[in-house]
C-alpha positions in Angstrom: 142.0 121.4 78.0 141.0 120.9 81.5 139.3 123.5 83.8 142.4 123.8 86.0 144.6 124.7 83.0 142.0 127.2 81.7 141.9 128.9 85.1 145.7 129.1 85.3 145.8 130.5 81.7 143.4 133.3 82.7 145.3 134.0 85.9 148.6 134.2 83.9 147.0 136.6 81.4 145.8 138.8 84.3 149.3 138.8 85.8 150.9 139.7 82.5 148.5 142.6 81.9 148.5 144.0 85.4 152.1 143.2 86.4 153.5 144.0 83.0 151.9 147.4 82.9 152.8 148.3 86.4 156.4 147.1 86.1 157.3 148.5 82.6 155.4 151.8 83.2 157.1 152.1 86.6 153.7 152.6 88.2 152.5 154.9 85.3 155.6 157.2 85.5 157.5 156.0 82.4 156.9 158.9 80.0 158.9 157.0 77.3 156.1 154.4 76.9 153.5 157.2 76.7 155.4 159.3 74.2 156.1 156.3 71.9 152.4 155.8 71.3 150.4 158.6 73.0 147.1 157.3 71.9 147.2 153.6 72.8 149.8 153.7 75.5 148.8 156.9 77.4 148.5 156.4 81.1 144.7 156.0 80.5 145.4 153.3 77.9 147.8 151.5 80.3 145.2 151.7 83.0 142.7 150.1 80.7 145.1 147.3 79.9 145.3 146.6 83.6 141.5 146.7 83.8 141.4 144.0 81.1 143.7 142.0 83.4 141.1 142.3 86.1 138.5 140.9 83.6 140.8 137.9 82.9 141.1 137.4 86.6 137.3 137.4 86.9 137.0 135.0 84.1 139.4 132.6 85.9 136.7 132.2 88.6 134.0 131.1 86.2 133.7 127.3 86.1 131.9 126.7 82.8 130.7 128.2 79.5 132.9 131.2 79.0 133.1 130.8 75.2 131.7 134.2 74.4 133.8 136.0 77.0 136.8 134.2 75.5 135.8 135.3 72.1 135.6 139.0 73.3 139.1 138.5 74.7 140.3 137.2 71.3 139.1 140.3 69.6 140.6 142.6 72.2 144.0 140.9 71.9 143.7 141.0 68.1 143.4 144.8 68.2 146.5 145.1 70.3 148.5 142.7 68.0 147.5 144.7 64.9 148.4 148.0 66.7 151.7 146.5 67.8 152.6 145.4 64.3 151.7 148.8 62.8 153.8 150.4 65.5 156.8 148.2 64.7 156.5 149.0 61.0 156.4 152.8 61.6 158.8 153.3 64.5 162.3 152.4 65.6 162.8 150.1 68.5 166.5 151.1 68.6 165.6 154.7 69.2 163.2 153.7 72.0 165.8 151.5 73.6 168.2 154.4 73.5 165.6 156.6 75.3 164.5 154.0 77.9 165.3 150.3 78.2 162.0 149.5 80.0 160.0 151.1 77.2 162.1 149.3 74.5 161.5 145.9 76.2 157.8 146.8 76.6 157.3 147.6 72.9 159.5 144.6 71.9 157.3 142.0 73.7 153.8 143.3 74.3 152.4 142.3 70.9 153.9 138.8 71.0 152.5 138.4 74.5 149.1 139.5 73.3 149.3 137.1 70.3 150.1 134.2 72.6 147.1 134.9 74.8 144.9 135.5 71.8 145.7 132.0 70.7 144.9 130.7 74.2 141.6 132.5 74.3 140.7 131.3 70.8 141.4 127.8 71.9 139.2 128.1 74.9 136.4 129.5 72.6 136.8 126.8 70.0 136.8 124.0 72.6 133.8 125.3 74.3 132.0 126.3 71.1 132.3 122.8 69.8 130.6 121.6 72.9 133.4 119.2 73.8 133.1 118.7 77.6 136.1 119.9 79.5 137.6 117.3 81.8 137.3 118.3 85.4 140.5 118.4 87.4 139.9 119.7 90.9 143.3 118.7 92.2 
C-alpha cells in the first residue's frame, strides 16, 4: 500500500465522518437520529464523530509511521461497529425509515461504513507494524 493511497484513505474516512454526520443529521437538526440512539447519536455524539473525522484528516498529513494511530482508529471503529450491530438487533429500521428517511439511511449504513474503514486502518497498522517499507508515490 503506497503512501498516496494511505493519504487518500484517511481523507476519505474524514469526509465520510464529517460530511456524513453533517448531511444525515441536517447540520445537527435531525431529531430522529438523536432519538433512535440518544446516548451514542446525541448531537454531542455526532459532533464527536465529526471530530474523529478531523483526526483522520490530520493523520492524512503524516508521511510515515502512523501504526499506533491507525491501531487507535481500529479500536474506535470497532466500538461503533459493535454498537451498530447491537442497535440493529434491538431496533426496527422500518420504523425509523417511517419516521425519517435520512435517519433510516444513516442507521442502515453507518456501521458498514465504519467496518470498511476499520479494515483499512487495520491494514495500515499491519503493514507498518511488520516494518514493510511503504512504496513512495509522490505523483
